[in-house]
C-alpha positions as CSV (number, residue, x, y, z in Angstrom):
1,X,77.9,-25.2,272.0
2,X,74.2,-25.6,271.3
3,X,71.7,-23.5,273.4
4,X,69.3,-25.3,275.6
5,X,65.8,-25.7,274.1
6,X,62.8,-24.4,275.8
7,X,60.1,-21.8,275.6
8,X,60.9,-18.2,274.7
9,X,61.5,-16.0,277.4
10,X,58.4,-14.0,278.4
11,X,58.8,-10.2,278.9
12,X,59.4,-9.0,282.5
13,X,57.9,-5.9,284.0
14,X,59.8,-4.4,286.8
15,X,57.6,-2.5,289.4
16,X,59.7,0.3,290.9
17,X,56.9,1.6,293.1
18,X,55.7,5.2,293.7
19,X,57.7,8.4,294.2
20,X,56.8,11.4,296.3
21,X,55.2,13.1,293.2
22,X,53.3,10.2,291.9
23,X,49.6,11.0,291.6
24,X,47.7,8.6,293.9
25,X,44.9,8.1,291.1
26,X,47.7,6.5,289.1
27,X,48.4,3.9,291.9
28,X,46.8,0.9,293.3
29,X,45.4,1.5,296.8
30,X,47.9,-0.9,298.4
31,X,50.7,1.3,297.4
32,X,49.4,4.3,299.2
33,X,51.3,3.6,302.4
34,X,54.5,3.7,300.5
35,X,53.6,6.9,298.7
36,X,52.9,8.5,302.0
37,X,56.2,7.2,303.4
38,X,58.1,8.8,300.4
39,X,56.1,12.1,300.9
40,X,57.0,12.1,304.5
41,X,60.6,11.9,303.7
42,X,60.7,14.7,301.2
43,X,58.5,16.8,303.5
44,X,60.9,16.5,306.4
45,X,64.0,17.0,304.1
46,X,62.7,19.7,301.6
47,X,59.7,21.4,302.8
48,X,61.8,23.6,305.3
49,X,63.6,25.2,302.4
50,X,60.8,25.0,299.7
51,X,57.3,24.3,300.8
52,X,55.8,24.5,297.2
53,X,55.3,20.7,297.0
54,X,52.8,20.9,299.9
55,X,50.2,22.2,297.5
56,X,50.3,19.0,295.4
57,X,50.6,16.8,298.5
58,X,47.5,18.3,300.0
59,X,45.3,18.4,296.7
60,X,46.3,14.9,295.6
61,X,45.5,13.3,298.9
62,X,42.1,15.2,299.1
63,X,41.1,14.0,295.8
64,X,41.2,10.2,297.0
65,X,38.1,11.0,299.2
66,X,39.6,9.6,302.2
67,X,43.0,11.2,302.5
68,X,45.1,8.3,301.3
69,X,43.6,6.0,303.9
70,X,44.0,8.5,306.6
71,X,40.3,9.5,307.0
72,X,40.8,13.1,307.5
73,X,43.0,16.0,306.4
74,X,44.6,16.6,310.0
75,X,45.4,12.8,310.3
76,X,47.1,12.8,306.9
77,X,49.2,15.8,307.7
78,X,49.9,15.0,311.3
79,X,50.5,11.3,311.1
80,X,51.3,10.8,307.5
81,X,53.5,13.6,306.6
82,X,54.5,14.5,310.1
83,X,53.7,18.3,309.9
84,X,51.4,20.5,312.0
85,X,48.2,20.9,310.1
86,X,47.7,24.5,311.4
87,X,51.1,25.4,310.0
88,X,50.3,23.8,306.7
89,X,47.1,25.9,306.6
90,X,49.2,29.1,307.2
91,X,51.7,28.0,304.6
92,X,49.3,27.3,301.9
93,X,47.7,30.8,302.5
94,X,51.1,32.3,302.1
95,X,51.8,30.4,299.0
96,X,48.6,31.6,297.4
97,X,49.6,35.2,298.2
98,X,53.0,35.0,296.7
99,X,52.1,32.8,293.6
100,X,54.7,30.2,294.5
101,X,56.7,31.0,291.3
102,X,60.0,30.5,293.2
103,X,61.2,28.6,296.3
104,X,59.9,30.0,299.6
105,X,60.8,28.4,303.1
106,X,58.1,26.9,305.1
107,X,58.6,29.7,307.8
108,X,58.2,32.5,305.3
109,X,55.0,31.2,303.8
110,X,53.6,30.6,307.4
111,X,54.5,34.2,308.3
112,X,53.1,35.6,305.0
113,X,49.9,33.6,305.6
114,X,49.5,34.8,309.1
115,X,49.9,38.5,308.0
116,X,47.3,38.0,305.3
117,X,44.5,36.8,307.8
118,X,42.7,33.7,308.4
119,X,43.5,30.6,305.8
120,X,40.8,30.9,303.0
121,X,39.8,34.2,304.1
122,X,38.9,36.0,300.8
123,X,39.1,39.3,302.6
124,X,42.8,38.7,303.5
125,X,43.8,41.5,301.2
126,X,41.9,44.1,303.2
127,X,43.8,43.6,306.6
128,X,45.4,46.8,307.8
129,X,48.9,47.3,306.7
130,X,49.9,49.8,309.3
131,X,50.1,49.7,313.2
132,X,48.0,52.4,315.2
133,X,51.2,54.4,315.6
134,X,51.5,54.8,312.0
135,X,54.7,52.7,311.6
136,X,54.6,49.9,309.1
137,X,54.7,46.5,310.9
138,X,58.0,44.8,310.4
139,X,58.7,41.8,308.4
140,X,61.0,39.0,309.3
141,X,61.2,36.8,306.4
142,X,64.2,36.9,303.9
143,X,63.3,34.9,301.0
144,X,62.7,36.7,297.6
145,X,59.2,35.3,297.2
146,X,58.1,36.4,300.7
147,X,59.6,39.9,300.3
148,X,58.1,40.2,296.7
149,X,54.7,39.3,298.0
150,X,54.9,42.1,300.7
151,X,56.0,44.6,298.1
152,X,53.1,43.8,295.9
153,X,50.6,44.0,298.8
154,X,52.1,46.9,300.8
155,X,53.7,49.0,297.9
156,X,52.2,48.4,294.6
157,X,54.0,51.5,293.2
158,X,57.4,50.1,294.1
159,X,56.2,46.5,292.8
160,X,55.6,48.0,289.2
161,X,59.4,49.3,289.3
162,X,60.9,46.3,291.1
163,X,63.2,45.8,288.1
164,X,64.9,49.1,288.8
165,X,66.3,48.0,292.1
166,X,69.6,45.7,292.4
167,X,67.6,43.1,294.5
168,X,64.3,42.3,295.9
169,X,65.5,43.1,299.3
170,X,66.5,46.5,298.2
171,X,63.1,47.2,296.8
172,X,61.6,45.9,300.0
173,X,63.6,48.3,302.1
174,X,62.5,51.2,299.5
175,X,58.9,50.2,300.4
176,X,59.4,50.6,304.2
177,X,59.6,46.8,304.9
178,X,62.1,45.8,307.4
179,X,64.3,43.0,305.9
180,X,66.1,40.8,308.5
181,X,69.9,40.5,307.7
182,X,71.0,37.0,306.6
183,X,74.3,35.9,305.6
184,X,72.8,32.7,303.7
185,X,72.9,33.2,299.9
186,X,70.7,31.0,297.8
187,X,72.5,30.3,294.6
188,X,70.6,30.6,291.5
189,X,71.0,33.1,288.7
190,X,74.7,34.3,288.9
191,X,73.6,38.0,288.8
192,X,71.2,37.6,291.6
193,X,73.6,35.7,293.7
194,X,76.2,38.4,293.1
195,X,73.8,41.2,294.1
196,X,72.9,39.3,297.3
197,X,76.5,38.7,298.2
198,X,77.4,42.3,297.7
199,X,74.3,43.6,299.8
200,X,75.0,41.2,302.6
201,X,78.7,40.9,302.8
202,X,79.9,44.2,301.2
203,X,82.2,45.0,298.2
204,X,85.4,44.0,299.8
205,X,84.3,40.5,300.5
206,X,82.7,40.3,297.0
207,X,85.9,41.1,295.3
208,X,87.9,38.7,297.5
209,X,85.2,36.0,296.7
210,X,85.5,36.8,292.8
211,X,89.3,36.4,292.9
212,X,89.0,33.2,294.9
213,X,86.3,31.8,292.5
214,X,88.5,32.9,289.5
215,X,91.6,31.0,290.9
216,X,89.6,27.9,291.7
217,X,88.2,27.8,288.2
218,X,91.5,28.2,286.6
219,X,93.1,25.5,288.7
220,X,90.1,23.2,287.9
221,X,90.5,23.7,284.2
222,X,94.4,23.2,284.5
223,X,93.8,20.0,286.4
224,X,91.0,18.8,283.9
225,X,93.4,19.4,281.1
226,X,96.4,17.2,282.6
227,X,94.0,14.6,283.5
228,X,92.5,14.3,280.1
């Protein structure tokens, strides 16, 4: 069979559009609404558990000079991303204090920012750490990033030895910081997760969980062997 003659096929470029982390400077202006739509989705879905992306979302929009077409910071945050501008300001202040080197929930970043003083205040570190009655003010955040920032600010001598404690929460308690109890365990490094499970659920539960995990792993390997 002879192939039909004709002009050679021209290369085709498929435009996939922006993603939430696409820099606005790399996109034509007509794509900005789609960029903001993706950022709104990820903001509503991911920011409550890890708000570090807010730093990029704010700085990138500010660099466009008109906040990605919204005209102002407040309008971009409120109408574009669907978040309270004041809460974002507190969260960014909290992220700046803790260094944002690990996930931190929005609520914890906001609380940390509020405890440090007004957003953008260079004297935030000078805020009093103790109440008039001499008792250290309680903390309510539970994330490791929040607690680590509190320890570094309130008890630098313990921060210097934080590796000696079984968990960041244990170090926080040694520093006199009230740590809210939580049954939720964020999976990360196995050793960190194990320490958190023992601390929050106790050794009996930890042993039972270890036995159950081992049984599940053996059953999975056995099934994989027969399936293969």
